[in-house]
N, C-alpha and C positions, 0 to 999 in steps of 0.2 A: 565503709568497710574497715574493720578493725586492723590495726597494725600488729596486734599480738600474734605470735607464732605458736601454734599448737603442736606439741610433740606427740605423735601417734606411735603406738607400739608396732613393731614389725610383725605382720601377720605370721602365725605359725604355719609351717608346711603341713600339708594334708597328705596322708599316705594310706595305702592298703597293705595289709599283712598277708603273706602267702606262705603256706606250709603244706606238708603232705601227711597222709595216713598210710602206713604200711603194716606189714605183719608184726614188726617190732614196735611200731608207734601206733598205739590204739587211738581211737577218737578222743578219749579222755586225756591221754598223754599229749596228743597234738594240741588240744585246747590249753593245757598247762604250759606247753612250750610257747604258744602264741601269746599267752598271758605275760610270760617273761619277756618275749620280744616286744610286746606293747609297752612294758615297763621300761625297757631299754630305749624305745622310741620316745617315750615321755621324758626320760632323762635327757635325751638329745633335743627336747623341745619340738617334737613332731607329734601331730595329732593323728591317731588311728581312726580312720573313717569306716573301714569294713575289712573283714577277714575272708580269705578264700582258701579252701583246702580241697584236696582231691585224693581219693583212695587209689594208690598205685602200688605195683609190686616193688618198684624202686624209682627214684627220681629220674626223669628223662634226661639222658646225658647231653641232649642237644638244647632243649628249652625248659627243662626242669619238670613241667607238667605236660599234659596232653595238648594237642593242637586246639581242640574245641574249648578247653578250659582257658587257655591263654587268650583265645579270641574273645571269650566272655569277659575276661579281666580287662582286655584292651578296650572293649566297648564301654565298660563301666568307667574306666579312667578318662576316656575322651568325653563321655556324657557329663561327668561330675567334676571336671577340671582338677583331677588329682595330680599332685606334684611329684610323688615318688611311689615306687613299689618296693617293699622291703621283704626279703626272703629269709626264712629261718634256717638257712644253710649257707655255707660258703660256696659261691658259684665259681665254676671254672672259667678261664678267659673266653672259651668258645661259647659257653652258656651265656655269659655276660653280653657278648657281642650279638648273639642271636635274639636274646630276649629284648635287648634295646631296640632292635629293628621292629619287633612286634608291638611292644607297649608304648614306644615313643615318649617315654618320660624318664625321670631319673631312676636308675636301678641301684639299689643298695642291698648288699647281702649282709648276713649276720656279722661277719668279720669286719666289714667296712663300717658298720654301725658302731661296733665296740671301739674300733680305732677312732672314730669321730668323737665318742664320749671321752676316751682317754685324752684326745687332743684338747677338748674343751676344759677338762679338769686338771691338766698339767699346769703347774704353777712355777716350779723351779726350773732352772736351766737344765738340770739333770733329767728330770722327767720329760721335759719338752724335747730334749735330744733323743731320748729313748723312743718316744712316740713317733717323732718324725722319721727315725730310722725304720720303724715297723711300717709306717705308711708308705714310704718309698719302696720297701721290699714287697709290699702288697701291690703297689702300682705297677712295678716293672713288667711282670708278665701280662698285664691287662692293658698296656698302652694302646695296642691296636684297636681294642674294643671301646675304651673310654677316652680316646685320644682327644686332647686339646693341646695346641702347640704351646710349649713351655718357654722357648726362647729361640730367636732366629740367629742363625750363624752369621757372623759378620764377614763381609767381603774384604778385599785388599790383596796386597801382593802375596803370592804363594797360595791364595785361596781360590783362584779362578779355575774354571773347568766344570765338569759335570756336577760336582758337589755331592752331598749326601741327600737322601730322601729325608723329609722332615721328621718322620717317625724314627728313623735311625739316629738323627741328631738328638731327639728327645731321649731315646734309650741311653745314648752316651752321657747326656747330662744327668740322668737319674743314677746311672752307675757311678759316675764321678761323685755325686752327692752322697751316695751310700758309703763310698770309700772314705770320704771326709768325716761323715757322721760316726763311722766305726772307729776312726782314729780319735775323735773327740771323746767317745765313750770309753775307749781304752785308757785315756788319760784320767777320766773321771773315776774309772774303776780302780786305778792305781791309788788315787787320792782316798777313795773309800776304804781300800785295804789298809792304808796307813792309819786311818781313823780307827778302824776296828782293832788294829794291833796296839794302838795307844790306849785302848780301853782295858788292856791287861787281860788277866785270866778270870775275870768275873763270870759267874754263871750267867748264861744267856737264856732268856725265855722269850719265845716268839708267839704272837697271836696270829693264827692263820684261819682260813675258812672261806666259805662262799661269800660273795659280795652282799652287803646289806644284811648281815646277821648280827651286828652289834659289836664288832671288834673294837672300833674306835671309841664307842661309849664305855666299854670295859676299860680301855686304856686310860681314858680321862678319869674314870672313877678311881682306878688304882693309883695312877701316877700323878693325879691332880694336874694333868696337862690340858692343852687346849686344842687337841686334834679335831679337825672338822668332822662332825658326826651328823649326817642327814639321812632322811629316808629316800636316798637315791642310790643307784648302782655306781660303784667306783668313785665314791666321794673322796676316798683316800688313795692317792697314787704313790706318794713318797713315803718311804719307811721312816717312822719316827721311833727313836730309841731314847728311853729315859732310865735313869738310875732309880731303883726302888729299894727301900730298906724295910725289912720286916724282922722284928725281934733282933735288931742289931746285925742282921745278915744282909749285906748288899748284893743285889744282882741287877742285870739289865733286862728291861722289858721292852720288846719291839712290836710295833703295829705295822702290818704288811699289807700290800695290795690284795684285794679280794680276788678269788677265782670265780669262774663261771663256766657253764657248759659250752663246749666248742670254743674255748679261748683260742684266738689265733696263735699259731706257732711262732710267728714273727714277734709277737709281743713277749712270749716267754723268753725268746732269745735276746731281744733288746733290753728286757728288764732283768738280765742276769745279775747285775750288781745289786739291784734292789732285793732280789730273791736270795742273794748270798746270806742275808740275815737269817733266812730259814735254814739254809744249808749248815750254817755254823752254830745254830741254836743247840743248847743242851736239852731243853724241854720245849715241846710244842703244845700249845693250848689250841686245840682244834675247836673253833666256836661254831655251833650249829643253831639254827633258828627252829626250835621245837614246835613253834606255832605254825610253821610253813607246812602245807599239806604234802609237799614233795621233799621233805627234809632228808629222807634216806638217799634219794638220788643225788641231792646236792652233796651229801657226805661222800658218796661214791666218787663224784667228780673231783672233790678236794683230794681224796686219797690217791686217785689216779694222777692228778697233777703233782702231788708230793712225790710220787714214785718217779716222775720225770725229773724232778729237781734234786732230790736226795734219796739215795738208796740205803744209806746206813740206818740202823735202828736207833731211834731216839725215844726217850721217855715221853709218852703222850697222855694228855688229859683230853677227854671229850667233854667240852663245856656246852651243855644244852641251855641256850639263853632264851629269853622272852617267855619264861614260864607264866608270867602274868598275862600274856596275850594268848595263851593256849585256849582253844575252843574245840568242842567235840559235838557230834550229833548223837543225842541220847536216843536209844532204841526203846520203843514201847514194849510192854510185856507181851502183847499179842503179835509182835513183829517176828515172824519166823525166818526172815532172810538171814543169810550168813553175816556174822559180825566182822567188820573190817576195822582197820586202824583208825578210821575217821570216827568210829563209835567208842574209842577207848577214852575213859576219863584220864586225867593227868596221872593219877597214881598208877593205873594199869599201864599207861604208856611208859612211865618210868621203869616199871618192872620189866616190860617187854624190851626196852633199850638195854637195861642191865644184863638181861639174859642173853641178848644177841651180841653186844659189843664189849662187855667187860673183860673178855679174854684178851682183847687187843689194846685196851686202854681203860684208865679209870674214868668212870662217868660221874659228872657232877651237874646238878640242875640248878640254875641260877636265874635271876632277873637283874640285869644291869640297871633297869629303870627303878625298881623298888628296892634293890640291894638284897633281895632274898638270897640266902646261902652264900653271899659274897665273902663273909668271914671264913666260911668253911673252905671255899676255893683258895683264899689266901693261905690258910693253914696247910692245906694239902700241898700247894706249890712250895711253901716254905720248907716242909719236911723233905721233899725231893731235892730242892736246891741245896739244902743243908747237907744232904748225903753226898751230892756231887762236890760241894765245896770241901767237905771233910776229906774226900779222896785226894783232892789237889793240895790242900793245906792241912795236914793232920794236926798241926800244933797251933792253929790259928785261934787266939783267945776270943775272937769275935763270936765264935760259935756258941759261947756259953752265956750270951746275953739273953734275958727273958722279957724284954720290954719292947713294945711296938713303936717304931719311929718312922712311919711311912713318910716319904718325901716325894 
């Protein structure tokens, strides 16, 4: 027998994906949502084994789906040794408890899955504290359903008597932890505010958008930085700010955390200091993945999230990225079915976007990968940054340089 030890990789968890079809969510939309849920699961290193959907008027407030469907899912989970069931909605504490009793496996809703990915990708003390706070805020109302004892209360003088129920002890522990984390974040927020004040009155440009649309790639291309850019959701959690100089005009370029459909509210609250870069930006570069079949809904999600973060009017550019990856379904001459956006060639899609969105923002089509139209983007941002800089410093000699010194 060999004395060598063989290191085997930890087997990935196997899960089923569960969603609904309603009047507002068509079968096609439901499939797209589950595609995104599966991508989230893949980012969390979970393998999707099968999908389950059911047409309902609205999700069952007690067990999400109907009794028969849940029994079908429970039988499949038991027969195939499935580790987890992942739901494409945030489950209420009551739903969580009831579903756990039926499926008898790990229950993960969309919010919990996103929180898990954030926890996995958090690298700095700041982002780790933000994610931990959001996790505890998510956990608190669900302790009764997902209860595992956190810590036993010590005995001793003054502690004898009937004592507390274990669940009440855990609730108190979680509340105390939330209070401490909020205090830690308050101190970090103050430090971040001092850092922002030390940057002076330079024009600020923020890259915002749906997750995995290429913000970090654009940041690396422009600022020659080394921000992590991967084909994963939420690869970037910490805001990265770099000084950029174009034609002798300096400004700050910031890469921010990506948004996503049904982003947990606790995350928005705990990532307040990170999102302050968006609030305080003078120019927003809203990056969209034009090659994604559902890019318009992603853009709507970003705009709705921005409305929650900052209500003031900022100058916006809509940067449609990944033009090199754009594909369409060409229609045959004898195909008499109605033309859809999926049938638009890139030029027609660009015309459609300009007609629909140019009233709200300037539209620019680029490819961060091939650098197509990247110089045009730099020029347009420079013109707007120069206008804002001129208003602040009317007599600044730097405005009249005409050479490019990107740093």
